N, C-alpha and C positions, 0 to 999 in steps of 0.2 A: 586416483582422484576422479570424482564425478565429472561428467561432461559439463554440467552447469558451472562448477568451480574452475574447471580447466580452461573454460573460455576466458575467465578473468586473469588467467596466467599467460594468456597469449596463444593458446592452442586454437586451431580452426577445425571445422568439421563440415562434411558435405551436407548433413542434415543438422539443423540447430537444436540445442537443448530446448526443452519444452516444459512449461508449467502454466497454470491459469490463475489469475486473480479470482478469488471466491471459489476455488476448486473444491474446498470443503464447505458443505452447507446444504441449503434446502433442495438442491437438485438431486441429492443422493437419498435414497430410501433408508439406508443405514444411519445417515445423520438424523433423519426425522425420528427414528426409533430412539436414538440417544437423547434427543432434545426432549422427549416425553418424560425423561427421568428428572428433569430440572423444572422448578416452578417458573423461573425467569431466564431470559437469555443471559444476563450477567451471571446468574448462578452457574451456568454452563461454562462461561469464560473463567470463572474463579474455581472450577472443580478440576484440578490438574489431571486426574486419571481419565475423566471423560473428555476434557479438552484435548488431551494427547491422543486419545482414541479417534476423535473426529479429525484431528490434524493428519493422522495416518491413513484414514479411509480412502482418499483419492489416490494415494500412492499404492495402496494394496490393490485397488480396482483397476487403475489406468496405467500405473508405472511411470508417472511423471518424473522428470529429472530433478525436481526439488519439491520439498514440502514447504508450506508457509504456515506459520504459527496460527492456530485458531484462537483469536482474541478479538478485540475491537479497539478502534482508535479512541473511543470515549472512556476507556479505563483510566486515562490520565486525568481528565476533570473529576472523575469519580474518586480517584486517589487523592486529589488535591482538596476534596471536601465539598464539591458541588454534587448534589444528588442527581444521579442518572438512572433512568429506567427506560424500558422499551415496551411499547404497546403494539400488540400484534396487529399488523396491517396498517399501522400508522408511523412506526419508526421510533426514534429516540425522543425522550422528553427529559429536559434538564431544568433544575430549579432556577428561579430568577437570579441573575447575577448583575450587579451594578458595576460598571467599569470604574467609576470613581472610588469604589470601596473594595475592589477585588483583593487588595493586599491585606485587608482585615478579614475577608471572607475565606480566602484560600490559603493553604499552608502546606509545607512539606513534612509536618509533624508525624503523619502516619503514612507517608507516601510509599516507602518501600515495604512496610508491613502490609498495606492493602494490596500491593502488586506482587507480593511473594508467591502467590499461587501461579501467576503467569510464568515466573522464572522456573518454578518447579515443573510446569508443563513442558518447558523447553528441555529440561534435564531428562524427563521421561521420554520425550520424542527422540532425543539424540541417542538414547540407549538402544533405539531400535532402527533408526534410519539416519541418513545424511545425504545431501545437505539440507539444512533447515534455514528458511528465511524468516527473520524477525521483522517487525515493522512498527511504525507509529504514524499517526497523522502529523502533518506539518503545522507550524504555528498559525498560519492564516486560516486553514480549514478548521482547526480546533477552536480558534477564536470566534469564528462565525457561529458554530454550534453553541458555544458557551454563552454568547451574548444574545443569540436569537432564542435559545431555549428549545429548539427543535430544528429539523431540516425543512426548509421552505423553498419555494421556487426561486426567490431572488435575495433572500436573507436581508430584506430591506431594513428591518429594525437594527440588526447588527451593523450594517454598513453605515446607516445614519449616525449611530453612536461613534463609529470609527472616524467619520469625517468631522463630526462636531467636537470630538475630544481627541484630536489627532496625537497630541503629545502623550496623553495617558494611554492611548491605544498602542503606541509604539513601546511604552514601558510594559504593557500587558504582553505583547509579543515577545519581548525579551525574557519575561518571566516564564512564558510557555516554552521558549527555546531552551531554557535551563532544564525544565521538567522533562521535555522530550529527550534531550541529550542524556540525562541521568537514566531514564528508562531504557534507552537503546543501549547504553554502555552495560547496564545490568543484563540485558538480553544476551549480549555477546559473551559476557562473563559466564552466563549460564550455559552457553553452548551454541548460540545462533551463529551460522556460518556466513551469513550475508544479511543485509538490511535493506528494506524498501521504505521510502518516505512517501506517504500518500498525501498529495495536496489535491484532494478530490474536487475542491471548489476554486481552484486557481483561476478558472475562467470567469469568476465573479469579481476578480480584482481589476480595477481600472488600470489601464496601461501606465498612467502617470505615477501609480503607486507600486507597481510590480517590483521595482528595485528595492524600495524601502520595506515593503510588507511581505514579499515572497523571497527574493533573491538573497538579501542580506541575512535574514533569519536562517534560511536553509544553509547558506555557507557557514554560518556560525555552528550549526549542528554538525555539519561535515567536518569542520575543523576540530571540534571537540572529540568526535569519534576517531579521526585520523591521529590525534595526539595519543590516544590509548591503543589504537589498532591500525598502524600505518597502511597495511595492505588489505584491509577489510573491503570486500565488494559492497558498494553502495549504489542502490538504484533509486533514482528520483522519478516520481510520477506527477507532474504538474498538469493535471487533466484540464483541457480546454484553454490552455494558456496562449494558444495561437502562435504568432510569429515570435513572441517572447521566449519560445522554446530554444531559440538560438542563444540568447543571453544565459538562459538557465543551463544549457548544456556546456557552454563555454566557460562560465564564471563561477559556478557554485562548488565544483570539485567532485561531483559524483562520478562513479565508474561507468554508469549506464543510465540511459534515459528511457523510460517507458512512454510510448507514444499512444495517444488516444486515436480512435478510429478516424477522426477528422484530419489528421496530419498526413499530407502527401509524402509517401516514403521516398520517392526520388528526390524531392526537394530537401527533405530532412537529411538524407544520406549525403547529398552534395554539399550541404551548408554546415552541418554539424562536424566537430572535430573528428578526424578519421580514427583517433585512438578511442573514441567513445563507443561503447557497446550500445546498440539500440535494442529495444524490446517492444514487441507488439505485433500488429495492432488490429487483429481481426475484430470486426464488429460483433458483439455478442449475439445480435439477432441473426447474423449470417450463420452462426453456430446453431441457433434454434432452427433455422430454415433447412440446413443440411443439404445433401444432394449436390447438384451442379454448382449452386452459389457457393457452397463450402469449398468445393474443389478449386473453383476459380479464385476465391479469396485467398486460399493458401498459396496457390501458384503466383498470384499477384504480389503477395508479401515477399515470397522467396526471390522473385525477380527484382523487386524494389530494394531489397537488402543486399543485392549482389555487390561484392567487393568489400564488405565489412562484416565483422562479427555481429551476430544478433541472436536474441532469444525469442523463440516463438511464444506469443501470448495473445491475450485479447486486448481490445481498446478500453475495456473496463472489466467488470466481473462477470462470471458465469451467471446467467439468469435462472431463476428457479424452474421455469418451464422447459429448460433445455433437455431434449431427449438424450438418455444415456447412450443410445446407439450412435448419436451424432458426435458425442465426445469420443467414443471409441474409434469412430471413423476418422475423426480429426487427428488423433494420435497416430493412427496407421498411415495416413497420408503424409503427415509431417515426417515420420520416420523414413518414409520412402523417397524423400526429396534427394535430388542429386545435383 
């Protein structure tokens, strides 16, 4: 059994298992060569052989302890019927969506057909490596993108709609919870060994709404997955959620919580359930800096995680400008931890 999966079985190690969010992508020259073969980013996500190749690239180069599926959280709105595109240098663009009419605009009629290439990518990857992490965005984060139509600094348009049409917004989150659960179940059936839920914009949710808009939908997804796969490793990543990470870690039922770079590890380790695996949380810019800052960052995380199982990772994703030599050095330093 791999070091990554063995951790979820209760095994302990001197040096932690290691993988990085966005480990496959623009920081790798071999990725950029593959990307040239596709007209759009989504074309790459929906091309199983190429997406599998990209998923495997960082494993081949760095020897990480887990691969993560190359896809995107916005394949779900795309599969539900909302047009999604990506503009170079600007990020995602989604066609306008009215909250009051979403049930007439979106549907599951072509959901699995649209996402079939994603599941085929998983099967291709699993024929060559294991373990493989599947993933999805969480309801709150997907809802913000779908209502805003793009990624913005504060998602002001989406949040204003959520506040003014609170009951309908809750219904929308329930609809997305079902879509996410179905997508993740199919990923596991295709061969994914673990799942990570990305709530990348959890920090934009006001504290008064965290229970209703983040914790309850996430728990519903975990419950749906546990019903099908009782021992499935589930990692939650509520980026920027602050002190509400305690309720998240205690109440939603995930196996592990990924911590962003702003979470003090000593505090998290002391206050989160001891059975919970922690993941993180090197600042991606420390990885860009390399050298002594990188060494100190790795040592600080290892000391902060003392006494509990953990997965070494970043506080968010690998940045495109990250030198490959720094990634290699990071892997070497983590492997040498004692």
